[in-house]
N, C-alpha and C positions, 0 to 999 in steps of 0.2 A: 487417442488424444493425450498429449503430454500436459501434465498439471504440475505447476511449481508453487513453492511456498516461499515467501519473503518476509523476514522480520526486520523492522526498522525502529530505532529509537529516535523519536522526534520531540522537539521542545513543545511545551503547551503554549503555543502562540498562534495567533490568527494567521491562516494561510499555509501553514506547514503541511497539513494533510492534503490540501489541493495541489501543492507542489509535487508531492510523491505520486499522487494518482495521475496527474497530467504527464509526468515523466513516463509512467508506464503506458499511458495512452499514446503518446508520441512514438513509442517503440512498437506500436501495434499489438499491445497485449490486452487481453480481456479479463477484467477482474471478476472472479466468481464468488469470492467471499471475503469479508473484511471483519477484523476484530480489533478492538482497542482496549488496552488496560491503562488506566490513567493514574498518575500520581500528581503531586503538587508541581514538580518541576518539569517532568517529561511524560511521554506516553510511549507504550510499546505497541506498534502497529503491526499486525500480522495480516498478510494478504495471500490469498490463494488465487492464482491466475493461470491462464493458458496463453502461451506465447503465439505470436503471429496472428492474433485475432481468432484462433481456432476455438 
């Protein structure tokens, strides 16, 4: 099973997290783990996922 990691800077605004996770879901990826480091203006989102729903 192939596992990938993705790090994304996102603004601390409503809906941004769901936008990223929906984009991964539409591409048929399965999120295995999620971590968020938060500051006042932005967050660092780290995702571990398997491609193709595997």
